[in-house]
C-alpha positions in Angstrom: 0.1 0.1 0.5 1.3 3.5 -1.4 1.4 6.2 1.6 1.1 9.7 0.1 4.2 11.8 -0.2 4.6 14.3 2.9 4.0 16.9 0.6 0.7 15.6 -0.2 -0.2 15.1 3.3 0.7 18.5 4.4 -1.2 19.8 1.4 -4.1 17.9 2.8 -4.1 18.9 6.5 -3.5 22.4 5.1 -6.5 22.3 3.1 -8.6 20.6 5.9 -7.0 23.7 8.7 -8.6 26.2 6.1 -11.9 24.4 5.6 -12.3 24.5 9.5 -11.2 28.4 9.4 -13.6 29.6 6.8 -16.5 27.6 8.6 -16.0 28.9 12.2 -15.5 32.4 10.4 -18.9 32.1 9.1 -20.2 32.0 13.1 -17.6 33.8 14.5 -17.1 37.2 12.9 -14.1 39.5 13.9 -12.0 37.1 16.0 -10.0 36.0 13.3 -6.7 35.7 15.3 -8.3 33.4 18.1 -10.2 31.1 15.6 -6.3 30.8 14.0 -4.7 30.3 17.2 -7.3 27.5 18.2 -6.7 26.1 14.7 -2.8 26.0 15.0 -3.6 24.2 18.8 -5.7 21.3 17.6 -3.1 20.7 14.8 -0.3 21.0 17.4 -2.4 18.9 19.6 -1.8 21.6 22.1 -4.1 23.4 24.6 -5.9 26.3 24.6 -7.0 29.1 27.4 -9.7 31.5 26.5 -10.5 34.6 28.7 -12.5 37.5 28.2 -15.6 38.8 29.6 -19.0 38.0 29.7 -20.6 37.6 26.2 -17.7 37.9 23.8 -18.5 35.1 22.7 -15.7 32.2 24.3 -18.5 29.1 24.2 -19.8 30.2 20.4 -16.0 29.8 19.5 -15.6 26.5 21.2 -19.0 25.0 20.3 -18.1 26.4 16.3 -14.5 24.3 16.4 -15.5 21.3 18.1 -18.8 21.2 15.7 -16.4 21.5 12.7 -13.7 18.9 13.7 -16.8 16.3 15.2 -15.5 16.0 18.5 -17.7 16.4 21.6 -17.8 19.7 24.0 -17.8 20.2 27.5 -17.6 23.7 29.3 -15.2 24.0 32.4 -15.9 26.7 34.6 -14.0 28.4 37.8 -11.8 30.5 38.8 -7.7 29.9 38.2 -5.8 29.9 41.2 -2.6 31.4 40.0 -1.4 34.6 38.9 -2.0 36.6 36.3 0.3 38.7 34.0 -0.9 41.8 32.8 -0.8 42.0 28.9 -0.5 45.6 27.9 -1.7 44.5 24.2 -5.1 43.3 26.3 -5.6 39.8 23.8 -8.1 37.7 24.5 -6.9 34.4 23.1 -3.4 32.5 23.1 -2.5 29.2 21.8 0.1 27.8 24.0 1.0 24.1 25.5 0.1 23.1 28.9 3.5 21.6 30.7 3.5 19.2 34.1 5.8 19.5 36.0 6.0 15.8 36.3 3.2 12.8 36.3 1.4 11.4 33.8 -0.6 13.4 31.3 -3.5 11.8 28.7 -1.4 11.2 25.7 1.8 9.6 27.4 -0.5 6.6 28.0 
């Protein structure tokens, strides 16, 4: 069985990624950067922490992306007991991997 070339696979995944962004942008207007960062996190198998005030569309964004990839949606609410860093650019979203200082992670089996 012949495997497609790496270039072909990357082209296919890029197309899927751009299609997901396009579909989410039909629902979420004006949050292109947040959508792109969420997309990067998905394909990089990373984590996302969405921050923002009430009513800015965080839940709608998550539901749209979840539907776009055919996944399940769960909402976790609560306060994080961690120091916050003031961001002079007031970004409302960022994509970054979460690291553990030890122990097992869900992907480590």
